[in-house]
Backbone of each chain as ProteinMPNN parsed JSONL, in Angstrom:
{"seq_chain_A": "MAKPIEIGLVLEGDDARRFHKYMENPKITKEGRELIREAIKIAKKEKLYV", "coords_chain_A": {"N_chain_A": [[48.661, -0.492, 4.552], [51.905, 0.493, 5.427], [55.27, -0.205, 4.293], [56.724, -2.851, 6.14], [58.819, -2.514, 9.088], [62.162, -3.428, 8.981], [64.096, -5.66, 10.902], [67.332, -6.21, 12.097], [70.395, -6.295, 10.623], [72.134, -7.907, 8.218], [75.33, -8.507, 7.216], [77.388, -9.406, 4.528], [80.231, -11.042, 2.991], [82.285, -8.738, 1.304], [81.065, -6.52, 2.45], [80.814, -7.312, 5.117], [83.482, -7.609, 5.833], [84.339, -4.988, 5.48], [82.874, -3.811, 7.484], [84.01, -4.946, 9.808], [86.581, -3.868, 9.636], [85.943, -1.201, 9.859], [84.998, -1.159, 12.506], [87.34, -1.547, 13.842], [88.673, 0.838, 13.487], [86.895, 3.286, 13.472], [85.51, 5.92, 11.481], [84.458, 9.308, 11.555], [82.51, 12.139, 10.579], [83.245, 15.673, 10.862], [80.967, 17.103, 11.451], [79.303, 15.122, 12.482], [80.701, 14.421, 14.793], [80.549, 16.804, 16.241], [77.835, 16.904, 16.681], [77.423, 14.699, 18.35], [78.916, 15.523, 20.535], [77.399, 17.697, 21.357], [75.039, 16.372, 22.009], [75.841, 14.872, 24.229], [76.298, 16.916, 26.068], [73.701, 17.98, 26.323], [72.279, 15.729, 27.254], [73.505, 15.31, 29.706], [72.917, 17.687, 30.973], [70.155, 17.466, 31.125], [70.054, 15.455, 32.886], [69.974, 12.855, 31.946], [72.03, 11.282, 31.388], [74.935, 10.111, 32.831]], "CA_chain_A": [[49.784, -0.688, 5.467], [53.206, 0.853, 4.863], [56.264, -1.276, 4.311], [57.106, -3.177, 7.525], [60.177, -2.197, 9.516], [63.059, -4.585, 8.993], [64.963, -5.748, 12.077], [68.524, -7.038, 11.911], [71.155, -6.042, 9.394], [73.099, -8.985, 7.993], [76.349, -8.1, 6.244], [78.09, -10.567, 3.982], [81.356, -10.816, 2.09], [83.048, -7.493, 1.438], [80.375, -5.63, 3.387], [81.168, -7.781, 6.461], [84.9, -7.265, 6.051], [84.41, -3.533, 5.634], [82.32, -3.505, 8.807], [85.023, -5.282, 10.814], [87.646, -2.865, 9.535], [85.372, 0.031, 10.416], [84.929, -1.276, 13.962], [88.702, -1.407, 14.362], [89.087, 2.234, 13.421], [85.76, 3.982, 12.855], [85.693, 7.318, 11.076], [83.24, 10.117, 11.651], [82.679, 13.486, 10.048], [83.313, 16.752, 11.863], [79.595, 17.443, 11.836], [78.81, 14.053, 13.349], [81.374, 14.524, 16.096], [79.989, 17.965, 16.946], [76.477, 16.546, 17.09], [77.557, 13.811, 19.518], [79.376, 16.369, 21.65], [76.238, 18.476, 21.817], [74.099, 15.424, 22.628], [76.359, 14.544, 25.565], [76.051, 18.082, 26.936], [72.255, 18.066, 26.59], [71.872, 14.574, 28.074], [73.992, 15.538, 31.072], [72.143, 18.804, 31.521], [68.814, 16.951, 31.433], [70.271, 14.334, 33.817], [69.631, 11.599, 31.281], [73.277, 10.544, 31.152], [75.952, 10.524, 33.816]], "C_chain_A": [[51.088, -0.335, 4.756], [54.154, -0.345, 4.948], [56.707, -1.573, 5.751], [58.549, -2.782, 7.819], [60.998, -3.484, 9.547], [63.932, -4.524, 10.249], [66.138, -6.668, 11.759], [69.171, -6.784, 10.564], [72.226, -7.122, 9.264], [74.05, -8.544, 6.883], [77.141, -9.321, 5.804], [79.293, -10.12, 3.157], [82.097, -9.526, 2.366], [82.385, -6.515, 2.41], [80.726, -6.009, 4.826], [82.614, -7.41, 6.778], [85.055, -5.76, 6.292], [83.898, -3.112, 7.027], [83.342, -3.789, 9.907], [86.155, -4.261, 10.81], [87.186, -1.545, 10.152], [85.383, -0.025, 11.946], [86.314, -1.195, 14.597], [89.105, 0.06, 14.45], [87.995, 3.071, 12.748], [86.053, 5.444, 12.564], [84.353, 8.052, 11.199], [83.53, 11.501, 11.088], [82.746, 14.499, 11.2], [81.908, 17.085, 12.378], [79.009, 16.393, 12.772], [79.417, 14.132, 14.735], [80.8, 15.681, 16.91], [78.584, 17.664, 17.471], [76.506, 15.639, 18.326], [77.993, 14.608, 20.742], [78.203, 17.159, 22.236], [75.228, 17.576, 22.526], [74.546, 15.065, 24.037], [76.057, 15.698, 26.533], [74.575, 18.169, 27.317], [71.82, 16.94, 27.526], [72.326, 14.75, 29.519], [73.196, 16.658, 31.746], [70.734, 18.339, 31.926], [68.864, 15.762, 32.389], [69.777, 12.999, 33.246], [70.858, 10.715, 31.102], [74.305, 11.037, 32.14], [77.294, 9.894, 33.474]], "O_chain_A": [[51.35, -0.791, 3.643], [53.861, -1.352, 5.592], [57.029, -0.651, 6.5], [59.388, -2.724, 6.92], [60.559, -4.501, 10.084], [64.443, -3.463, 10.609], [65.96, -7.761, 11.223], [68.579, -7.024, 9.512], [73.116, -7.23, 10.108], [73.631, -8.25, 5.763], [77.513, -10.163, 6.622], [79.364, -8.983, 2.69], [82.489, -9.246, 3.499], [83.071, -5.771, 3.111], [80.917, -5.13, 5.666], [82.916, -6.948, 7.878], [85.792, -5.324, 7.176], [84.423, -2.188, 7.648], [83.523, -2.986, 10.821], [86.626, -3.843, 11.868], [87.933, -0.872, 10.862], [85.739, 0.954, 12.602], [86.443, -0.816, 15.761], [89.799, 0.466, 15.382], [88.146, 3.507, 11.607], [86.761, 6.113, 13.317], [83.282, 7.487, 10.977], [84.668, 11.97, 11.123], [82.359, 14.217, 12.334], [81.698, 17.315, 13.569], [78.311, 16.721, 13.731], [78.728, 13.933, 15.735], [80.59, 15.558, 18.117], [78.199, 18.108, 18.553], [75.698, 15.806, 19.24], [77.496, 14.391, 21.847], [78.049, 17.265, 23.452], [74.632, 17.974, 23.527], [73.719, 14.964, 24.943], [75.62, 15.48, 27.663], [74.235, 18.399, 28.477], [71.077, 17.173, 28.48], [71.608, 14.379, 30.448], [72.853, 16.579, 32.926], [70.198, 18.772, 32.946], [67.84, 15.138, 32.667], [69.244, 12.148, 33.958], [70.748, 9.552, 30.717], [74.523, 12.241, 32.274], [78.278, 10.117, 34.179]]}, "seq_chain_B": "MSNLSYFDLFFKPLDASCDVSQFHSTEQELDDFLKEDALNNQLNRLSVTFLAYWNDNLVGYFTLINDSIVAEAVTESDREPSWAYRKYPAIKIARMARHRDFDNKGIGTLMLLRIFVITLHVSQFTGCRIITVDSKTGAVEWYRKKGFTLAQMRPRDDTVPLYMDFHRFVSQEDLHTL", "coords_chain_B": {"N_chain_B": [[64.124, 31.82, 7.137], [66.323, 31.28, 9.866], [68.129, 28.411, 11.219], [66.514, 26.383, 13.684], [66.82, 25.962, 17.265], [67.76, 23.262, 19.481], [66.167, 23.423, 21.773], [63.984, 24.75, 20.896], [62.25, 22.955, 19.884], [59.687, 20.568, 20.709], [59.417, 17.377, 21.969], [57.435, 14.502, 21.734], [56.142, 11.39, 22.745], [54.327, 9.322, 20.533], [50.82, 8.986, 20.875], [47.369, 7.943, 21.273], [45.997, 10.309, 21.353], [47.193, 12.072, 19.671], [47.08, 14.056, 16.789], [47.836, 13.196, 13.677], [47.071, 13.503, 11.16], [47.433, 15.608, 9.393], [50.009, 15.57, 8.623], [52.575, 15.831, 6.295], [55.183, 14.677, 4.508], [57.945, 14.516, 2.208], [57.82, 12.036, 1.267], [55.641, 9.589, 0.455], [55.429, 7.028, 1.552], [56.527, 7.314, 4.086], [54.699, 9.005, 5.243], [52.437, 7.386, 5.187], [53.194, 5.342, 6.929], [53.289, 6.71, 9.403], [50.612, 7.49, 9.699], [49.136, 5.157, 9.464], [50.336, 2.902, 10.656], [52.078, 3.456, 12.801], [51.004, 4.022, 15.382], [49.729, 1.637, 16.157], [51.94, -0.064, 16.158], [53.274, 1.166, 18.232], [51.584, 0.716, 20.429], [51.836, -1.981, 20.645], [54.441, -2.178, 21.264], [56.308, -2.595, 19.247], [57.674, -0.747, 17.89], [58.837, 2.567, 18.646], [57.551, 5.745, 18.359], [58.358, 9.134, 18.069], [57.089, 12.392, 18.151], [57.824, 15.54, 16.722], [57.429, 18.847, 17.648], [56.986, 22.238, 16.75], [56.177, 25.35, 17.84], [53.535, 24.418, 18.252], [53.093, 23.148, 15.88], [53.173, 20.141, 14.074], [56.124, 19.054, 13.093], [57.821, 17.045, 12.42], [58.827, 13.572, 12.658], [60.188, 10.657, 14.305], [61.088, 7.201, 14.389], [61.997, 4.56, 16.474], [63.693, 1.44, 16.959], [64.906, -1.6, 18.516], [67.889, -3.109, 17.299], [70.188, -5.137, 15.377], [73.493, -5.838, 14.235], [74.838, -8.171, 12.125], [77.722, -9.649, 11.136], [78.246, -11.611, 8.64], [79.556, -14.48, 6.84], [82.274, -14.187, 6.98], [84.966, -15.983, 6.928], [86.709, -18.216, 9.161], [89.356, -18.321, 8.397], [89.95, -15.91, 7.143], [89.49, -14.196, 9.109], [90.317, -11.648, 11.266], [92.278, -11.573, 14.293], [91.503, -9.514, 15.975], [88.87, -9.137, 15.451], [86.618, -9.424, 17.375], [83.884, -9.658, 17.877], [81.021, -10.835, 16.245], [78.478, -10.088, 16.152], [76.561, -7.231, 16.888], [74.777, -5.21, 19.202], [72.239, -2.795, 18.536], [70.633, 0.417, 18.043], [68.001, 1.342, 16.031], [67.223, 3.764, 13.621], [64.338, 3.707, 12.384], [62.409, 5.04, 10.951], [62.308, 8.362, 9.772], [61.163, 11.584, 9.336], [60.51, 14.81, 7.958], [58.181, 17.477, 8.057], [56.979, 18.668, 4.988], [56.533, 21.384, 4.679], [58.265, 22.675, 6.325], [60.964, 23.211, 5.685], [64.546, 23.694, 5.581], [65.126, 24.479, 8.224], [66.618, 23.091, 9.896], [65.469, 20.933, 11.156], [65.634, 18.137, 10.821], [68.257, 17.63, 11.656], [68.022, 18.37, 14.343], [66.218, 16.457, 15.225], [67.808, 14.201, 14.919], [69.741, 14.816, 16.79], [68.177, 14.618, 19.103], [67.672, 11.879, 18.997], [70.247, 10.923, 19.476], [70.56, 11.808, 22.118], [68.567, 10.285, 23.387], [69.606, 7.739, 22.874], [71.987, 7.823, 24.314], [70.912, 7.908, 26.894], [69.439, 5.469, 27.019], [71.489, 3.675, 26.672], [72.627, 3.338, 29.085], [71.231, 1.432, 30.308], [70.882, -0.782, 28.713], [72.615, -2.75, 26.292], [73.635, -1.029, 23.467], [75.388, -0.467, 21.176], [75.738, 0.505, 18.591], [74.361, 2.767, 16.158], [71.956, 2.323, 13.76], [70.536, 2.919, 10.526], [67.862, 2.945, 8.209], [67.913, 4.378, 5.306], [66.142, 6.522, 3.083], [66.814, 6.728, -0.394], [67.371, 9.334, -1.259], [68.242, 10.594, 1.029], [70.64, 9.631, 1.811], [73.189, 10.908, 1.513], [72.902, 12.97, 3.288], [72.819, 11.617, 5.772], [75.4, 10.555, 5.713], [76.93, 12.846, 5.885], [76.396, 13.408, 8.479], [77.884, 11.598, 9.802], [77.443, 8.877, 9.493], [78.083, 5.606, 8.075], [78.105, 3.906, 4.994], [76.508, 0.766, 4.803], [76.221, -1.274, 2.964], [77.539, -1.91, -0.21], [76.066, -2.489, -2.4], [72.999, -1.991, -2.057], [70.081, -3.944, -1.311], [67.542, -3.153, -1.488], [64.929, -0.636, -1.627], [65.647, 1.072, 0.275], [68.524, 2.334, 2.015], [70.953, 0.925, 4.005], [72.797, 2.223, 6.782], [75.44, 2.719, 9.204], [76.692, 3.64, 12.503], [79.327, 3.74, 14.778], [78.418, 4.466, 17.523], [78.892, 4.35, 20.318], [81.694, 4.283, 20.483], [82.454, 6.825, 19.563], [81.172, 8.417, 21.416], [82.561, 7.703, 23.724], [85.061, 8.779, 23.123], [84.47, 11.515, 22.905], [83.321, 12.073, 25.357], [85.368, 12.215, 27.168], [86.338, 14.725, 26.699], [84.36, 16.351, 27.619], [84.189, 16.108, 30.305]], "CA_chain_B": [[64.362, 31.78, 8.572], [67.518, 30.509, 10.223], [67.887, 27.145, 11.888], [65.989, 26.38, 15.045], [67.716, 25.319, 18.234], [67.209, 22.04, 20.08], [65.141, 23.722, 22.773], [62.792, 25.29, 20.223], [61.37, 21.829, 19.561], [59.122, 19.784, 21.798], [59.293, 15.996, 21.506], [56.378, 13.81, 22.473], [55.862, 10.05, 22.224], [53.02, 9.192, 19.878], [49.745, 8.243, 21.541], [46.096, 8.013, 20.556], [45.469, 11.676, 21.354], [47.945, 12.897, 18.718], [46.512, 14.164, 15.441], [48.925, 13.179, 12.688], [46.424, 13.427, 9.847], [47.867, 16.691, 8.515], [51.454, 15.495, 8.383], [52.963, 15.497, 4.916], [56.61, 14.825, 4.196], [58.129, 14.399, 0.76], [57.784, 10.602, 0.952], [54.333, 9.041, 0.768], [55.573, 5.844, 2.399], [56.767, 7.773, 5.461], [53.408, 9.531, 5.721], [51.552, 6.23, 5.405], [53.612, 4.653, 8.156], [52.869, 7.488, 10.577], [49.154, 7.563, 9.816], [48.465, 3.852, 9.434], [50.988, 1.814, 11.396], [52.945, 3.844, 13.929], [50.336, 3.918, 16.683], [49.552, 0.214, 16.459], [53.28, -0.532, 16.537], [53.586, 1.735, 19.546], [50.782, 0.025, 21.446], [52.368, -3.348, 20.757], [55.878, -2.031, 21.53], [57.127, -3.073, 18.13], [58.535, 0.4, 17.628], [58.406, 3.752, 19.391], [57.598, 6.929, 17.512], [58.333, 10.44, 18.739], [56.664, 13.5, 17.301], [58.537, 16.794, 16.987], [56.552, 20.017, 17.476], [57.528, 23.597, 16.856], [55.038, 26.285, 17.918], [52.316, 23.604, 18.128], [53.022, 22.499, 14.563], [53.867, 18.863, 13.955], [57.12, 19.346, 12.049], [58.59, 15.865, 12.06], [58.733, 12.416, 13.553], [61.138, 9.568, 14.098], [60.681, 5.924, 14.969], [63.164, 3.783, 16.894], [63.546, 0.043, 17.385], [66.167, -2.301, 18.769], [68.374, -3.708, 16.065], [71.49, -5.799, 15.521], [74.293, -6.023, 13.016], [75.511, -9.463, 12.074], [78.692, -9.693, 10.037], [78.291, -13.01, 8.213], [80.366, -14.872, 5.694], [83.701, -13.953, 7.136], [85.406, -17.309, 7.364], [87.737, -18.201, 10.204], [90.68, -18.126, 7.81], [90.224, -14.497, 6.859], [89.037, -13.424, 10.261], [91.414, -11.072, 12.042], [92.12, -11.853, 15.724], [90.845, -8.398, 16.662], [87.434, -9.117, 15.161], [86.155, -10.224, 18.507], [82.438, -9.87, 17.886], [80.385, -10.949, 14.938], [77.152, -9.473, 16.288], [76.552, -6.04, 17.732], [73.448, -4.638, 19.453], [72.105, -1.46, 17.944], [69.34, 1.1, 17.98], [67.777, 1.671, 14.625], [66.297, 4.815, 13.184], [63.555, 2.968, 11.39], [61.748, 6.046, 10.116], [62.46, 9.758, 10.183], [60.641, 12.447, 8.276], [60.214, 16.197, 8.287], [57.052, 18.027, 7.305], [57.498, 19.326, 3.774], [56.391, 22.851, 4.766], [59.219, 23.225, 7.297], [62.285, 22.954, 5.137], [65.626, 24.646, 5.879], [65.138, 24.952, 9.614], [67.481, 22.186, 10.676], [64.636, 20.046, 11.979], [66.193, 16.788, 10.735], [69.442, 17.589, 12.519], [67.579, 18.416, 15.745], [65.657, 15.141, 15.549], [68.945, 13.292, 15.088], [70.324, 15.162, 18.093], [67.303, 14.004, 20.114], [67.929, 10.426, 18.945], [71.518, 10.7, 20.167], [70.307, 11.976, 23.555], [67.823, 9.09, 23.812], [70.519, 6.59, 22.836], [72.872, 7.964, 25.475], [70.132, 7.536, 28.077], [69.119, 4.038, 26.966], [72.721, 2.872, 26.709], [72.98, 3.083, 30.486], [70.38, 0.344, 30.811], [70.972, -1.944, 27.838], [73.663, -2.594, 25.291], [73.224, -0.547, 22.135], [76.65, 0.165, 20.786], [75.721, 1.099, 17.251], [73.102, 3.298, 15.634], [71.747, 1.997, 12.356], [69.42, 3.633, 9.898], [67.447, 2.614, 6.853], [67.7, 5.693, 4.705], [65.658, 6.671, 1.711], [67.953, 7.004, -1.279], [67.648, 10.765, -1.325], [68.759, 11.109, 2.306], [71.898, 8.941, 2.139], [74.29, 11.862, 1.674], [72.633, 13.708, 4.537], [73.287, 10.778, 6.887], [76.865, 10.446, 5.646], [77.459, 14.099, 6.441], [76.22, 13.367, 9.945], [78.839, 10.655, 10.373], [77.094, 7.472, 9.255], [78.848, 4.926, 7.033], [77.31, 2.977, 4.183], [76.676, -0.626, 5.235], [76.275, -2.174, 1.808], [77.916, -1.243, -1.449], [74.95, -2.691, -3.336], [71.783, -2.219, -1.267], [69.156, -4.867, -1.984], [66.182, -2.686, -1.302], [64.815, 0.773, -1.997], [66.267, 1.847, 1.345], [69.97, 2.103, 2.082], [71.371, 0.848, 5.413], [74.045, 2.859, 7.224], [75.686, 2.513, 10.63], [77.641, 4.519, 13.197], [79.787, 3.179, 16.055], [78.056, 5.579, 18.407], [79.549, 4.242, 21.624], [83.112, 4.636, 20.361], [82.584, 8.277, 19.453], [80.776, 8.984, 22.713], [83.688, 7.5, 24.644], [86.102, 9.749, 22.781], [84.007, 12.884, 23.187], [82.992, 12.19, 26.776], [86.602, 12.611, 27.852], [86.52, 16.169, 26.537], [83.281, 17.115, 28.254], [84.23, 15.891, 31.762]], "C_chain_B": [[65.566, 30.895, 8.867], [67.118, 29.236, 10.966], [67.33, 27.336, 13.292], [67.041, 25.785, 15.972], [66.989, 24.114, 18.83], [66.033, 22.357, 20.998], [63.938, 24.455, 22.183], [61.766, 24.189, 19.951], [60.874, 21.152, 20.836], [58.894, 18.371, 21.256], [58.294, 15.252, 22.391], [56.19, 12.407, 21.903], [54.452, 9.999, 21.619], [52.039, 8.467, 20.796], [48.439, 8.547, 20.81], [45.532, 9.424, 20.485], [46.129, 12.556, 20.289], [47.279, 12.875, 17.339], [47.665, 14.259, 14.434], [48.377, 13.262, 11.259], [46.926, 14.492, 8.87], [49.372, 16.661, 8.224], [51.744, 15.068, 6.951], [54.464, 15.753, 4.752], [56.756, 14.8, 2.673], [58.083, 12.934, 0.313], [56.441, 10.027, 1.396], [54.425, 7.868, 1.747], [55.781, 6.237, 3.865], [55.49, 8.367, 6.067], [52.467, 8.379, 6.056], [51.912, 5.504, 6.693], [53.085, 5.39, 9.381], [51.356, 7.405, 10.791], [48.492, 6.196, 9.977], [49.05, 2.83, 10.409], [51.65, 2.217, 12.706], [52.268, 3.64, 15.279], [50.157, 2.461, 17.092], [50.89, -0.41, 16.879], [53.644, -0.077, 17.942], [52.857, 0.973, 20.652], [51.287, -1.384, 21.679], [53.866, -3.361, 21.042], [56.758, -2.706, 20.472], [58.072, -1.974, 17.67], [58.003, 1.55, 18.47], [58.622, 4.968, 18.496], [57.501, 8.19, 18.367], [57.942, 11.494, 17.715], [57.429, 14.752, 17.708], [57.607, 17.96, 16.662], [57.37, 21.293, 17.573], [56.336, 24.558, 16.787], [53.715, 25.565, 17.638], [52.114, 22.985, 16.747], [53.781, 21.172, 14.613], [54.835, 18.983, 12.774], [57.952, 18.124, 11.655], [58.302, 14.714, 12.993], [59.895, 11.477, 13.295], [60.681, 8.347, 14.882], [61.926, 5.099, 15.259], [62.772, 2.35, 17.226], [64.923, -0.477, 17.809], [66.574, -3.012, 17.495], [69.65, -4.49, 16.373], [72.186, -5.794, 14.166], [74.986, -7.367, 13.136], [76.436, -9.448, 10.865], [78.924, -11.157, 9.667], [79.359, -13.216, 7.159], [81.797, -14.383, 5.759], [84.243, -15.252, 7.715], [86.502, -17.177, 8.421], [89.109, -17.865, 9.617], [90.978, -16.662, 7.492], [89.738, -13.581, 7.978], [90.249, -12.927, 11.049], [91.19, -11.373, 13.527], [91.357, -10.746, 16.46], [89.344, -8.313, 16.374], [86.725, -9.975, 16.198], [84.671, -10.57, 18.416], [81.899, -9.901, 16.46], [79.014, -10.249, 14.951], [77.239, -8.291, 17.249], [75.111, -5.574, 17.951], [73.394, -3.198, 18.965], [70.724, -0.88, 18.234], [69.172, 1.573, 16.545], [66.814, 2.846, 14.456], [65.507, 4.193, 12.034], [62.824, 3.903, 10.427], [62.122, 7.418, 10.661], [61.996, 10.622, 9.029], [60.355, 13.837, 8.827], [59.027, 16.651, 7.459], [57.583, 18.854, 6.132], [57.394, 20.854, 3.813], [57.421, 23.497, 5.691], [60.65, 22.869, 6.9], [63.276, 24.015, 5.647], [65.574, 25.258, 7.283], [65.993, 24.049, 10.492], [66.712, 21.188, 11.514], [65.166, 18.605, 11.954], [67.39, 16.632, 11.655], [69.039, 17.585, 13.994], [66.922, 17.106, 16.158], [66.777, 14.121, 15.747], [69.64, 13.552, 16.428], [69.494, 14.534, 19.216], [67.502, 12.487, 20.16], [69.237, 10.099, 19.657], [71.326, 10.819, 21.682], [69.574, 10.748, 24.104], [68.758, 7.878, 23.874], [71.506, 6.64, 23.997], [72.157, 7.494, 26.74], [69.923, 6.018, 28.119], [70.37, 3.182, 27.152], [73.219, 2.633, 28.133], [72.222, 1.892, 31.061], [70.466, -0.925, 29.966], [72.039, -1.686, 26.777], [73.11, -2.119, 23.966], [74.396, 0.251, 21.574], [76.544, 1.005, 19.517], [74.363, 1.736, 16.982], [73.048, 2.942, 14.153], [70.596, 2.837, 11.815], [69.135, 3.023, 8.534], [67.066, 3.926, 6.191], [67.01, 5.574, 3.351], [66.846, 7.107, 0.853], [68.353, 8.48, -1.253], [68.25, 11.341, -0.062], [70.113, 10.507, 2.661], [73.038, 9.93, 2.387], [74.131, 12.682, 2.945], [73.146, 12.911, 5.73], [74.806, 10.648, 6.873], [77.517, 11.715, 6.204], [77.387, 14.118, 7.964], [77.093, 12.298, 10.593], [78.52, 9.188, 10.201], [77.905, 6.933, 8.066], [77.946, 3.944, 6.289], [77.582, 1.542, 4.606], [76.847, -1.578, 4.062], [76.634, -1.374, 0.564], [76.821, -1.374, -2.497], [73.691, -3.001, -2.534], [70.765, -3.045, -2.05], [67.723, -4.369, -1.967], [66.098, -1.236, -1.781], [65.265, 1.682, -0.857], [67.73, 1.428, 1.465], [70.385, 2.047, 3.557], [72.71, 1.542, 5.657], [74.22, 2.572, 8.706], [76.672, 3.543, 11.164], [78.03, 3.847, 14.506], [79.633, 4.255, 17.119], [78.836, 5.536, 19.724], [81.017, 4.681, 21.555], [83.279, 6.159, 20.354], [82.17, 8.977, 20.743], [81.925, 8.858, 23.693], [84.782, 8.516, 24.382], [85.699, 11.161, 23.196], [83.769, 13.111, 24.665], [84.204, 12.647, 27.569], [86.782, 14.126, 27.803], [85.472, 16.985, 27.294], [83.267, 16.947, 29.767], [84.64, 17.17, 32.482]], "O_chain_B": [[65.792, 29.889, 8.195], [65.951, 29.015, 11.292], [67.633, 28.309, 13.982], [68.02, 25.187, 15.525], [65.773, 23.971, 18.699], [65.027, 21.647, 21.0], [62.979, 24.747, 22.897], [60.574, 24.456, 19.806], [61.533, 21.159, 21.876], [58.26, 18.19, 20.217], [58.311, 15.361, 23.617], [56.089, 12.253, 20.685], [53.512, 10.581, 22.161], [52.383, 7.461, 21.417], [48.417, 9.316, 19.848], [44.679, 9.707, 19.644], [45.667, 13.669, 20.035], [46.96, 11.814, 16.802], [48.367, 15.267, 14.359], [49.115, 13.113, 10.286], [46.855, 14.301, 7.656], [49.929, 17.601, 7.656], [51.216, 14.067, 6.467], [54.937, 16.886, 4.845], [55.791, 15.037, 1.946], [58.28, 12.628, -0.863], [56.146, 9.989, 2.591], [53.602, 7.735, 2.653], [55.274, 5.576, 4.77], [55.245, 8.237, 7.266], [51.787, 8.397, 7.082], [51.033, 5.1, 7.454], [52.508, 4.782, 10.283], [50.884, 7.268, 11.92], [47.413, 6.09, 10.56], [48.322, 1.985, 10.929], [51.768, 1.4, 13.62], [52.889, 3.14, 16.217], [50.405, 2.098, 18.242], [50.954, -1.184, 17.835], [54.233, -0.818, 18.728], [53.444, 0.631, 21.678], [51.177, -1.918, 22.782], [54.49, -4.422, 21.061], [57.795, -3.297, 20.773], [59.142, -2.249, 17.126], [56.868, 1.516, 18.946], [59.706, 5.189, 17.957], [56.667, 8.289, 19.267], [58.403, 11.486, 16.574], [57.654, 14.995, 18.894], [57.069, 18.055, 15.559], [58.307, 21.406, 18.364], [55.589, 24.574, 15.809], [52.882, 26.055, 16.876], [51.082, 22.37, 16.481], [54.894, 21.101, 15.133], [54.423, 19.011, 11.615], [58.697, 18.163, 10.675], [57.611, 14.871, 14.0], [60.505, 11.49, 12.226], [59.988, 8.452, 15.893], [62.801, 4.954, 14.405], [61.671, 2.083, 17.708], [65.955, 0.121, 17.505], [65.733, -3.458, 16.715], [70.126, -4.493, 17.509], [71.553, -5.751, 13.111], [75.641, -7.654, 14.138], [76.001, -9.26, 9.729], [79.708, -11.852, 10.313], [79.973, -12.273, 6.661], [82.452, -14.188, 4.735], [83.992, -15.569, 8.877], [87.138, -16.13, 8.54], [89.924, -17.205, 10.263], [92.128, -16.228, 7.564], [89.598, -12.37, 7.809], [91.104, -13.719, 11.448], [90.046, -11.424, 13.979], [90.657, -11.005, 17.439], [88.635, -7.511, 16.982], [86.296, -11.096, 15.923], [84.255, -11.651, 18.831], [82.278, -9.101, 15.605], [78.476, -9.875, 13.908], [77.905, -8.354, 18.282], [74.316, -5.543, 17.012], [74.396, -2.482, 18.987], [69.79, -1.587, 18.613], [70.088, 2.129, 15.939], [65.747, 2.901, 15.069], [65.95, 4.163, 10.886], [62.648, 3.594, 9.249], [62.236, 7.604, 11.872], [62.392, 10.413, 7.883], [60.008, 14.009, 9.995], [58.88, 16.26, 6.301], [58.52, 19.638, 6.282], [58.089, 21.542, 3.065], [57.452, 24.72, 5.831], [61.42, 22.307, 7.68], [62.875, 25.093, 6.085], [65.939, 26.417, 7.482], [66.069, 24.243, 11.705], [67.247, 20.651, 12.485], [65.142, 17.928, 12.982], [67.523, 15.625, 12.35], [69.643, 16.88, 14.803], [67.048, 16.684, 17.307], [66.701, 13.277, 16.64], [70.07, 12.62, 17.108], [70.048, 13.984, 20.167], [67.501, 11.887, 21.235], [69.32, 9.097, 20.368], [71.87, 10.017, 22.44], [69.926, 10.236, 25.167], [68.7, 7.089, 24.817], [71.821, 5.61, 24.593], [72.731, 6.771, 27.554], [70.198, 5.371, 29.13], [70.307, 2.094, 27.724], [74.12, 1.825, 28.357], [72.527, 1.409, 32.151], [70.159, -2.016, 30.447], [72.318, -0.542, 26.42], [72.211, -2.744, 23.404], [74.372, 1.48, 21.517], [77.167, 2.059, 19.388], [73.343, 1.297, 17.512], [73.977, 3.225, 13.396], [69.794, 3.386, 12.571], [70.048, 2.636, 7.804], [66.022, 4.507, 6.487], [67.265, 4.646, 2.583], [67.764, 7.773, 1.333], [69.538, 8.815, -1.229], [68.729, 12.475, -0.076], [70.678, 10.837, 3.703], [73.769, 9.799, 3.369], [75.114, 13.041, 3.593], [73.827, 13.456, 6.599], [75.43, 10.633, 7.934], [78.527, 11.652, 6.905], [78.198, 14.752, 8.638], [77.043, 12.114, 11.809], [79.247, 8.335, 10.709], [78.345, 7.68, 7.192], [77.13, 3.247, 6.893], [78.736, 1.14, 4.753], [77.551, -2.582, 4.172], [76.092, -0.295, 0.325], [76.655, -0.512, -3.36], [73.354, -4.171, -2.353], [70.601, -2.886, -3.259], [66.803, -5.075, -2.38], [67.077, -0.681, -2.278], [65.269, 2.905, -0.994], [68.118, 0.327, 1.074], [70.189, 3.02, 4.285], [73.629, 1.456, 4.842], [73.259, 2.221, 9.39], [77.379, 4.216, 10.413], [77.158, 3.427, 15.267], [80.609, 4.87, 17.55], [79.368, 6.548, 20.181], [81.514, 5.362, 22.452], [84.135, 6.706, 21.05], [82.743, 10.001, 21.116], [82.232, 9.806, 24.416], [85.368, 9.056, 25.321], [86.497, 11.904, 23.768], [83.987, 14.211, 25.173], [84.068, 13.391, 28.54], [87.307, 14.733, 28.737], [85.677, 18.166, 27.574], [82.445, 17.557, 30.452], [84.73, 17.185, 33.71]]}, "name": "protein", "num_of_chains": 2, "seq": "MAKPIEIGLVLEGDDARRFHKYMENPKITKEGRELIREAIKIAKKEKLYVMSNLSYFDLFFKPLDASCDVSQFHSTEQELDDFLKEDALNNQLNRLSVTFLAYWNDNLVGYFTLINDSIVAEAVTESDREPSWAYRKYPAIKIARMARHRDFDNKGIGTLMLLRIFVITLHVSQFTGCRIITVDSKTGAVEWYRKKGFTLAQMRPRDDTVPLYMDFHRFVSQEDLHTL"}
């Protein structure tokens, strides 16, 4: 049996603070943004997202 | 050979008819999961695995589950008023692997694109604001290039968690695609 899948990510201390700051003003790379843009187009074309 | 396009791949949910015995990635643990655990997990709805095919070749797979992020140990005194939520629902990329014989074709990126499409679809029916991933150490930079952010400065395991505020970026991009 392979390693079980872990569910639930618990962030503590500085990791938690960094997460809250990120959620206030999240940053994404150009490549990530382009990928999301393409996903939206595909999902709409396949009528999976309106 | 140059990169494939999204529509070159065919994605299929794993079922008992799928032969995964010849799948070999560069990570034994990822191969073991697919061959030993993925189907049982699928039948019990503990996770859902999709297989990616190109020209009838099994070139990759990914496994998704529901997840959550809990930001603990932020005391009320250092909590900003804008930190409205301590817990966020998420979809997790629990496993993702590419066949080792199909390198440099952009298959990982196309699988991630498919995951984004699935998340867009699912997000209309249930809350899943964030996408999380447990990355193998060697794939961390790849995920960062795709827009994910490191969740822990000192990961406690041999996998490294990352997250992406998917909904926020979709909201921003959706305005441009209307």
